[in-house]
VODRENMAR-829428 format. One record per residue: chain; x, y, z of N, C-alpha, C, CB in turn; residue in one letter; residue number from 1. Coordinates in nm, 4 decimals, always signed. Glycine has a CB too. Layout:
# VODRENMAR-829428
<rec "A",<X,Y,Z>,<X,Y,Z>,<X,Y,Z>,<X,Y,Z>,"a",NUM>
...
//
This chain:
# VODRENMAR-829428
<rec "A",<-1.0766,-1.3523,-3.9315>,<-0.9780,-1.4348,-3.8231>,<-0.8934,-1.2757,-3.8255>,<-0.8685,-1.6225,-3.8923>,"m",1>
<rec "A",<-0.8071,-1.2768,-3.7304>,<-0.7550,-1.2048,-3.6840>,<-0.5878,-1.2199,-3.6899>,<-0.8174,-1.2028,-3.5798>,"l",2>
<rec "A",<-0.4704,-1.2057,-3.8032>,<-0.3497,-1.2576,-3.7644>,<-0.2597,-1.1540,-3.7002>,<-0.2869,-1.3182,-3.8772>,"a",3>
<rec "A",<-0.1693,-1.1875,-3.5704>,<-0.1014,-1.1579,-3.5297>,<+0.0553,-1.1760,-3.5318>,<-0.1514,-1.1692,-3.4713>,"l",4>
<rec "A",<+0.1393,-1.1090,-3.5262>,<+0.2985,-1.1216,-3.4760>,<+0.3902,-1.0697,-3.3959>,<+0.3603,-1.1095,-3.5457>,"s",5>
<rec "A",<+0.5243,-1.1395,-3.3347>,<+0.5973,-1.0825,-3.2832>,<+0.6704,-1.0003,-3.3790>,<+0.6559,-1.1573,-3.2128>,"s",6>
<rec "A",<+0.7830,-0.8516,-3.3755>,<+0.9044,-0.9044,-3.4017>,<+1.0022,-0.9075,-3.3287>,<+0.9433,-0.8661,-3.4839>,"a",7>
<rec "A",<+1.1249,-0.9846,-3.3899>,<+1.2170,-0.9851,-3.3365>,<+1.2586,-1.0914,-3.3152>,<+1.2138,-0.9294,-3.2607>,"g",8>
<rec "A",<+1.1716,-1.2376,-3.4021>,<+1.1817,-1.3379,-3.3198>,<+1.2507,-1.4297,-3.3309>,<+1.0996,-1.3791,-3.3019>,"e",9>
<rec "A",<+1.3362,-1.4993,-3.3669>,<+1.3796,-1.5795,-3.4493>,<+1.3489,-1.6971,-3.5579>,<+1.4266,-1.6038,-3.3932>,"a",10>
<rec "A",<+1.2161,-1.6992,-3.5787>,<+1.1867,-1.7763,-3.6707>,<+0.9998,-1.6981,-3.6607>,<+1.2336,-1.9644,-3.6311>,"e",11>
<rec "A",<+0.9958,-1.5995,-3.7839>,<+0.8497,-1.5950,-3.8172>,<+0.7420,-1.6832,-3.6976>,<+0.8389,-1.6674,-3.9788>,"i",12>
<rec "A",<+0.6666,-1.6311,-3.6710>,<+0.4996,-1.7242,-3.5982>,<+0.4146,-1.5656,-3.5606>,<+0.5384,-1.8633,-3.3766>,"h",13>
<rec "A",<+0.3666,-1.6703,-3.6725>,<+0.1820,-1.6218,-3.7079>,<+0.1042,-1.6519,-3.6440>,<+0.1073,-1.6630,-3.8168>,"i",14>
<rec "A",<+0.0112,-1.5810,-3.5479>,<-0.1268,-1.6013,-3.4339>,<-0.2354,-1.5830,-3.6179>,<-0.1560,-1.4026,-3.2422>,"r",15>
<rec "A",<-0.2789,-1.6648,-3.5565>,<-0.4571,-1.6539,-3.6311>,<-0.5930,-1.6483,-3.5520>,<-0.4922,-1.7920,-3.7191>,"l",16>
<rec "A",<-0.5822,-1.5698,-3.5047>,<-0.7132,-1.5249,-3.4622>,<-0.8791,-1.5664,-3.4492>,<-0.7117,-1.4457,-3.5200>,"l",17>
<rec "A",<-0.9814,-1.6689,-3.4438>,<-1.0948,-1.6663,-3.5187>,<-1.1383,-1.6348,-3.4256>,<-1.1509,-1.7624,-3.5914>,"s",18>
<rec "A",<-1.2803,-1.4820,-3.4661>,<-1.3261,-1.3842,-3.4440>,<-1.4525,-1.4142,-3.4629>,<-1.2769,-1.2911,-3.5012>,"l",19>
<rec "A",<-1.5374,-1.5283,-3.5491>,<-1.6348,-1.5908,-3.4477>,<-1.7102,-1.7039,-3.3838>,<-1.6929,-1.5567,-3.4612>,"s",20>
<rec "A",<-1.5514,-1.7809,-3.2684>,<-1.5371,-1.8893,-3.1974>,<-1.5567,-1.9629,-3.2471>,<-1.5801,-1.9071,-3.1118>,"g",21>
<rec "A",<-1.4318,-1.9810,-3.3629>,<-1.3242,-2.0946,-3.3736>,<-1.2225,-2.1100,-3.3518>,<-1.3027,-2.1308,-3.4493>,"g",22>
<rec "A",<-1.1569,-2.2087,-3.3511>,<-1.0638,-2.1927,-3.2981>,<-0.9071,-2.1699,-3.3578>,<-1.0831,-2.2768,-3.2336>,"l",23>
<rec "A",<-0.8413,-2.0515,-3.2822>,<-0.7011,-2.0142,-3.2991>,<-0.6191,-2.1211,-3.3414>,<-0.6460,-1.9618,-3.1807>,"d",24>
<rec "A",<-0.5090,-2.0129,-3.4002>,<-0.3676,-2.1715,-3.4357>,<-0.3031,-2.0410,-3.4995>,<-0.4082,-2.3713,-3.5884>,"r",25>
<rec "A",<-0.1698,-2.1219,-3.4857>,<-0.0265,-2.0483,-3.5148>,<+0.0472,-2.1102,-3.6222>,<+0.0716,-2.0503,-3.3899>,"e",26>
<rec "A",<+0.0956,-2.0399,-3.6944>,<+0.2168,-2.1009,-3.8026>,<+0.2959,-2.1042,-3.8307>,<+0.2349,-2.1037,-3.8747>,"i",27>
<rec "A",<+0.4311,-2.1507,-3.8245>,<+0.5794,-2.1253,-3.7975>,<+0.6150,-2.0316,-4.0312>,<+0.6937,-2.3691,-3.7314>,"a",28>
<rec "A",<+0.6744,-1.9619,-3.9932>,<+0.7294,-1.9836,-4.1640>,<+0.8733,-2.0259,-4.1222>,<+0.7303,-1.8165,-4.2882>,"v",29>
<rec "A",<+0.8555,-2.1511,-4.1961>,<+1.0115,-2.2209,-4.1364>,<+1.1570,-2.0955,-4.2132>,<+1.0339,-2.4488,-4.2343>,"k",30>
<rec "A",<+1.2407,-2.1106,-4.1385>,<+1.3518,-2.0131,-4.2347>,<+1.2974,-1.9124,-4.2673>,<+1.4063,-2.0637,-4.3677>,"g",31>
<rec "A",<+1.2838,-1.8403,-4.2133>,<+1.2517,-1.6542,-4.2439>,<+1.2203,-1.6114,-4.0532>,<+1.0361,-1.6129,-4.3904>,"w",32>
<rec "A",<+1.3346,-1.4748,-4.0472>,<+1.2418,-1.4782,-3.9419>,<+1.2073,-1.2684,-3.9054>,<+1.3373,-1.5920,-3.7877>,"r",33>
<rec "A",<+1.2304,-1.2142,-3.8593>,<+1.2191,-1.0844,-3.8069>,<+1.1101,-1.0231,-3.9404>,<+1.3912,-1.0017,-3.7832>,"t",34>
<rec "A",<+1.0071,-1.0963,-3.8977>,<+0.9030,-0.9755,-3.9373>,<+0.8468,-0.8331,-3.9671>,<+0.8624,-0.9788,-3.8968>,"l",35>
<rec "A",<+0.8642,-0.7480,-4.0746>,<+0.8890,-0.5974,-4.0697>,<+0.6741,-0.5334,-4.1279>,<+1.0721,-0.5489,-4.2334>,"t",36>
<rec "A",<+0.6421,-0.6715,-4.1997>,<+0.4905,-0.6144,-4.1883>,<+0.3708,-0.8354,-4.2360>,<+0.4704,-0.4124,-4.3911>,"g",37>
<rec "A",<+0.2890,-0.7332,-4.2658>,<+0.2228,-0.8776,-4.2626>,<+0.0361,-0.7696,-4.2361>,<+0.3105,-1.0248,-4.0762>,"l",38>
<rec "A",<+0.0458,-0.8406,-4.3537>,<-0.1836,-0.7986,-4.4288>,<-0.2229,-0.9404,-4.5157>,<-0.2092,-0.5991,-4.6238>,"n",39>
<rec "A",<-0.3310,-0.9668,-4.5140>,<-0.3816,-1.0350,-4.5291>,<-0.4329,-1.0369,-4.7155>,<-0.4565,-1.0224,-4.4170>,"w",40>
<rec "A",<-0.3907,-1.1361,-4.7813>,<-0.4016,-1.1576,-4.9419>,<-0.5358,-1.1213,-4.9631>,<-0.3719,-1.3137,-5.0026>,"a",41>
<rec "A",<-0.6250,-1.0843,-5.0576>,<-0.7912,-1.0381,-5.0730>,<-0.8738,-1.0926,-5.0460>,<-0.8434,-1.0160,-5.1713>,"l",42>
<rec "A",<-0.8455,-1.2633,-5.0691>,<-0.8955,-1.4337,-5.0859>,<-0.8849,-1.4689,-4.9387>,<-0.7801,-1.5534,-5.1959>,"d",43>
<rec "A",<-0.8207,-1.3644,-4.8132>,<-0.8490,-1.4617,-4.6916>,<-0.7625,-1.6010,-4.7136>,<-1.0231,-1.4993,-4.6828>,"g",44>
<rec "A",<-0.6783,-1.6424,-4.8245>,<-0.6611,-1.7788,-4.8263>,<-0.4305,-1.8252,-4.7666>,<-0.7279,-1.8228,-5.0383>,"k",45>
<rec "A",<-0.4039,-1.6644,-4.7699>,<-0.2392,-1.6040,-4.7327>,<-0.2316,-1.4752,-4.6649>,<-0.1456,-1.5759,-4.8691>,"g",46>
<rec "A",<-0.1280,-1.4808,-4.6323>,<-0.0790,-1.3254,-4.5961>,<+0.0195,-1.2897,-4.6963>,<-0.0062,-1.3058,-4.4423>,"l",47>
<rec "A",<+0.0648,-1.1045,-4.6643>,<+0.1979,-1.0988,-4.7546>,<+0.2949,-1.0682,-4.6157>,<+0.2003,-0.9534,-4.9015>,"y",48>
<rec "A",<+0.3496,-1.1246,-4.6009>,<+0.4454,-1.1079,-4.4940>,<+0.6071,-1.0557,-4.4808>,<+0.4436,-1.2199,-4.4537>,"v",49>
<rec "A",<+0.6554,-0.9635,-4.4879>,<+0.8116,-0.8569,-4.4955>,<+0.8172,-0.9294,-4.4010>,<+0.8418,-0.6708,-4.4815>,"g",50>
<rec "A",<+0.9822,-0.9196,-4.4085>,<+1.1664,-1.0119,-4.3638>,<+1.2210,-0.9710,-4.4251>,<+1.2192,-1.1665,-4.3786>,"s",51>
<rec "A",<+1.2888,-0.9391,-4.3257>,<+1.5198,-0.8285,-4.3632>,<+1.4981,-1.0141,-4.2676>,<+1.6417,-0.5414,-4.2004>,"h",52>
<rec "A",<+1.6288,-1.0598,-4.3380>,<+1.7271,-1.1546,-4.3155>,<+1.8657,-1.0880,-4.3931>,<+1.6740,-1.3071,-4.3754>,"s",53>
<rec "A",<+1.9616,-1.2114,-4.3344>,<+2.0948,-1.1654,-4.4413>,<+2.0315,-1.0968,-4.5538>,<+2.1921,-1.3032,-4.5114>,"p",54>
<rec "A",<+1.9385,-1.2027,-4.6404>,<+2.0397,-1.2166,-4.7460>,<+1.9467,-0.9876,-4.7900>,<+2.0031,-1.4315,-4.9096>,"p",55>
<rec "A",<+1.8296,-1.0226,-4.7461>,<+1.8351,-0.8662,-4.7403>,<+1.6819,-0.7679,-4.6441>,<+1.8369,-0.8223,-4.9317>,"g",56>
<rec "A",<+1.5807,-0.7661,-4.8068>,<+1.4566,-0.7390,-4.7569>,<+1.3527,-0.7864,-4.8678>,<+1.4461,-0.5878,-4.7193>,"s",57>
<rec "A",<+1.2940,-0.8787,-4.7797>,<+1.2086,-1.0265,-4.8385>,<+1.0456,-0.9298,-4.8588>,<+1.1976,-1.2085,-4.6726>,"t",58>
<rec "A",<+0.9285,-1.0155,-4.9306>,<+0.8121,-1.0027,-4.9933>,<+0.7558,-1.1040,-4.9680>,<+0.8116,-0.9783,-5.1155>,"l",59>
<rec "A",<+0.7119,-1.1652,-4.8337>,<+0.6414,-1.3258,-4.9458>,<+0.5329,-1.3526,-4.8531>,<+0.7643,-1.5116,-4.9691>,"l",60>
<rec "A",<+0.4768,-1.4042,-4.9912>,<+0.3657,-1.5440,-4.9802>,<+0.3514,-1.5769,-4.8961>,<+0.3767,-1.6592,-5.0290>,"y",61>
<rec "A",<+0.2348,-1.5992,-4.7709>,<+0.2787,-1.7005,-4.6940>,<+0.1432,-1.8073,-4.7315>,<+0.3069,-1.6492,-4.5226>,"v",62>
<rec "A",<+0.0793,-1.9106,-4.6751>,<-0.0507,-1.9845,-4.7152>,<-0.0321,-2.0131,-4.5158>,<-0.0420,-2.1577,-4.8756>,"d",63>
<rec "A",<-0.2189,-2.1088,-4.5332>,<-0.2751,-2.1115,-4.4398>,<-0.0700,-2.1783,-4.3254>,<-0.4525,-2.2261,-4.4737>,"l",64>
<rec "A",<-0.0589,-2.2924,-4.3424>,<-0.0144,-2.3479,-4.3790>,<+0.1449,-2.4069,-4.2738>,<-0.0287,-2.2862,-4.4930>,"t",65>
<rec "A",<+0.2013,-2.2411,-4.3305>,<+0.2702,-2.2126,-4.3055>,<+0.4155,-2.1812,-4.4173>,<+0.2539,-2.2795,-4.2194>,"g",66>
<rec "A",<+0.3679,-2.2724,-4.6096>,<+0.4679,-2.2590,-4.6993>,<+0.5402,-2.0497,-4.6589>,<+0.3730,-2.3033,-4.8885>,"n",67>
<rec "A",<+0.5999,-2.0842,-4.7574>,<+0.6074,-1.9289,-4.8366>,<+0.7456,-1.8923,-4.9490>,<+0.6218,-1.8017,-4.6974>,"a",68>
<rec "A",<+0.6451,-1.8315,-4.9481>,<+0.7406,-1.8201,-5.1334>,<+0.7664,-1.7070,-5.1534>,<+0.6600,-1.8580,-5.2889>,"r",69>
<rec "A",<+0.9296,-1.6709,-5.2457>,<+0.9231,-1.4814,-5.2369>,<+0.8676,-1.4789,-5.3666>,<+1.0928,-1.3674,-5.2230>,"v",70>
<rec "A",<+0.8045,-1.3372,-5.3408>,<+0.7337,-1.2595,-5.3935>,<+0.8238,-1.0990,-5.4662>,<+0.6284,-1.2445,-5.2770>,"l",71>
<rec "A",<+0.9444,-1.0939,-5.3842>,<+0.9981,-0.9745,-5.3875>,<+1.1189,-0.9578,-5.3377>,<+0.9283,-0.8978,-5.3375>,"w",72>
<rec "A",<+1.2398,-0.9244,-5.3512>,<+1.3535,-0.8850,-5.3118>,<+1.4718,-0.7857,-5.2842>,<+1.3705,-0.9253,-5.3430>,"q",73>
<rec "A",<+1.4926,-0.7259,-5.2630>,<+1.5620,-0.6404,-5.2660>,<+1.7194,-0.6351,-5.1836>,<+1.4752,-0.5586,-5.2360>,"y",74>
<rec "A",<+1.8737,-0.6860,-5.2039>,<+1.9750,-0.7904,-5.1505>,<+2.0535,-0.6451,-5.1158>,<+2.0565,-0.9322,-5.2725>,"k",75>
<rec "A",<+1.9798,-0.4952,-5.1326>,<+2.1536,-0.4415,-5.1516>,<+2.0969,-0.4139,-4.9911>,<+2.2297,-0.2696,-5.2949>,"a",76>
<rec "A",<+2.0463,-0.3558,-4.9305>,<+1.9942,-0.3371,-4.7629>,<+1.8852,-0.3456,-4.6721>,<+2.0053,-0.2429,-4.7312>,"g",77>
<rec "A",<+1.8527,-0.3836,-4.5803>,<+1.7866,-0.4165,-4.4258>,<+1.6749,-0.3084,-4.4217>,<+1.9076,-0.3945,-4.2772>,"r",78>
<rec "A",<+1.5338,-0.3090,-4.4565>,<+1.4362,-0.2020,-4.3768>,<+1.3110,-0.2934,-4.4334>,<+1.4413,-0.0013,-4.4311>,"g",79>
<rec "A",<+1.2458,-0.1878,-4.3880>,<+1.0389,-0.2216,-4.3528>,<+1.0447,-0.2715,-4.5021>,<+0.8787,-0.0349,-4.3134>,"a",80>
<rec "A",<+0.9609,-0.4261,-4.5262>,<+0.8200,-0.4903,-4.6605>,<+0.7505,-0.5094,-4.5899>,<+0.8188,-0.6288,-4.7645>,"m",81>
<rec "A",<+0.6148,-0.4565,-4.7116>,<+0.4959,-0.3977,-4.6714>,<+0.4693,-0.4873,-4.7704>,<+0.4558,-0.2411,-4.6662>,"w",82>
<rec "A",<+0.3539,-0.5820,-4.7701>,<+0.2526,-0.5939,-5.0069>,<+0.0828,-0.5264,-4.9192>,<+0.1999,-0.9232,-5.1373>,"g",83>
<rec "A",<+0.0322,-0.5325,-4.9735>,<-0.1146,-0.4798,-5.0122>,<-0.1687,-0.5074,-5.1144>,<-0.1311,-0.3598,-5.0192>,"l",84>
<rec "A",<-0.2699,-0.5702,-5.0871>,<-0.3194,-0.6318,-5.2481>,<-0.4754,-0.5096,-5.2685>,<-0.3850,-0.8733,-5.2372>,"p",85>
<rec "A",<-0.4774,-0.4430,-5.4367>,<-0.5854,-0.3437,-5.4270>,<-0.7529,-0.4225,-5.3676>,<-0.5950,-0.2727,-5.6002>,"s",86>
<rec "A",<-0.7650,-0.2655,-5.3556>,<-0.9463,-0.3920,-5.3628>,<-1.0364,-0.4767,-5.4630>,<-1.0708,-0.3160,-5.3358>,"p",87>
<rec "A",<-0.9271,-0.5231,-5.5884>,<-1.0178,-0.5427,-5.6601>,<-0.9507,-0.7030,-5.6983>,<-1.0431,-0.4190,-5.7726>,"d",88>
<rec "A",<-0.8156,-0.6740,-5.6267>,<-0.7167,-0.7849,-5.5846>,<-0.6237,-0.8079,-5.6796>,<-0.7778,-0.9131,-5.5562>,"g",89>
<rec "A",<-0.6100,-0.6946,-5.8511>,<-0.5314,-0.7846,-5.9003>,<-0.4358,-0.7213,-5.8941>,<-0.5533,-0.8396,-6.0108>,"r",90>
<rec "A",<-0.3149,-0.5941,-5.8129>,<-0.2912,-0.5185,-5.7856>,<-0.2458,-0.5764,-5.6523>,<-0.3702,-0.4331,-5.8142>,"y",91>
<rec "A",<-0.0745,-0.5300,-5.6831>,<-0.0612,-0.5491,-5.4912>,<+0.0752,-0.4004,-5.5222>,<+0.0354,-0.7952,-5.3921>,"l",92>
<rec "A",<+0.0889,-0.3537,-5.4254>,<+0.1690,-0.2356,-5.3389>,<+0.2152,-0.2780,-5.3118>,<+0.1495,-0.1562,-5.2527>,"a",93>
<rec "A",<+0.3942,-0.2411,-5.3025>,<+0.4093,-0.2681,-5.2761>,<+0.5607,-0.1810,-5.1799>,<+0.3646,-0.3454,-5.3447>,"i",94>
<rec "A",<+0.5945,-0.1512,-5.0623>,<+0.6656,-0.0206,-5.0165>,<+0.7882,-0.1921,-4.9307>,<+0.5286,+0.1491,-4.8725>,"l",95>
<rec "A",<+0.8544,-0.0008,-4.9656>,<+1.0455,-0.0926,-4.9366>,<+1.1403,-0.0305,-4.8926>,<+1.1368,-0.1454,-5.0637>,"g",96>
<rec "A",<+1.0892,-0.0740,-4.7640>,<+1.1479,+0.0960,-4.7104>,<+1.3001,+0.0083,-4.6095>,<+0.9717,+0.2269,-4.5538>,"d",97>
<rec "A",<+1.4466,+0.0974,-4.6722>,<+1.5559,+0.0085,-4.7106>,<+1.6671,+0.1128,-4.6552>,<+1.5633,-0.0382,-4.8865>,"v",98>
<rec "A",<+1.7664,+0.1016,-4.5049>,<+1.8343,+0.1583,-4.4657>,<+1.9275,+0.1189,-4.4684>,<+1.8143,+0.1894,-4.3957>,"t",99>
<rec "A",<+2.0358,+0.1990,-4.4897>,<+2.2059,+0.2376,-4.5694>,<+2.2384,+0.2764,-4.4668>,<+2.2437,+0.3553,-4.7014>,"n",100>
<rec "A",<+2.3389,+0.2848,-4.4070>,<+2.4203,+0.3882,-4.3594>,<+2.5978,+0.2851,-4.3496>,<+2.3361,+0.4582,-4.1817>,"s",101>
<rec "A",<+2.6480,+0.4902,-4.3664>,<+2.8257,+0.4894,-4.4090>,<+2.8704,+0.5648,-4.2999>,<+2.8842,+0.5722,-4.5704>,"n",102>
<rec "A",<+2.9657,+0.5085,-4.2064>,<+3.0311,+0.5646,-4.1041>,<+3.1991,+0.6187,-4.1486>,<+3.0242,+0.4502,-3.9877>,"a",103>
<rec "A",<+3.2532,+0.7728,-4.1507>,<+3.3336,+0.7949,-4.2387>,<+3.4405,+0.8944,-4.0934>,<+3.2517,+0.8765,-4.4000>,"w",104>
<rec "A",<+3.5915,+0.8316,-4.0745>,<+3.6413,+0.9148,-3.9427>,<+3.7157,+0.9912,-4.0879>,<+3.7584,+0.8215,-3.7756>,"m",105>
<rec "A",<+3.7435,+1.1123,-3.9882>,<+3.8363,+1.2029,-4.0508>,<+3.9829,+1.2684,-4.0052>,<+3.7617,+1.2971,-4.0690>,"l",106>
<rec "A",<+4.1064,+1.2327,-3.9971>,<+4.1522,+1.3219,-3.9031>,<+4.2662,+1.4510,-3.9701>,<+4.2220,+1.2225,-3.7885>,"e",107>
<rec "A",<+4.2909,+1.4922,-3.8263>,<+4.3724,+1.6029,-3.9152>,<+4.3297,+1.7371,-4.0433>,<+4.4549,+1.5103,-3.9879>,"g",108>
<rec "A",<+4.1456,+1.7243,-4.0546>,<+4.0888,+1.8025,-4.1169>,<+4.0931,+1.9610,-4.1044>,<+3.9910,+1.7587,-4.1048>,"f",109>
//
């Protein structure tokens, strides 16, 4: 099964394409938008999905029906978020690439 999604949609939609001739389908992750990362869980029963939204950057576990559970959240900024399971499935590597910026204007310097 191959999982695909487009970034920048109002709601995360993940298309599941069968590589063995089965039916293709699409799942919607309700309440979450702006996909930043997508990786399969080791058991194939769900996906690790990164998202950024007004609360900040969030790593979700999404089952194959679209139910999302928050695993980790960074509220101080927005950026890419990924979750990648270890080969034995005992650990999860989390990438949180958060960008914050600030601008100052000085006059008479």
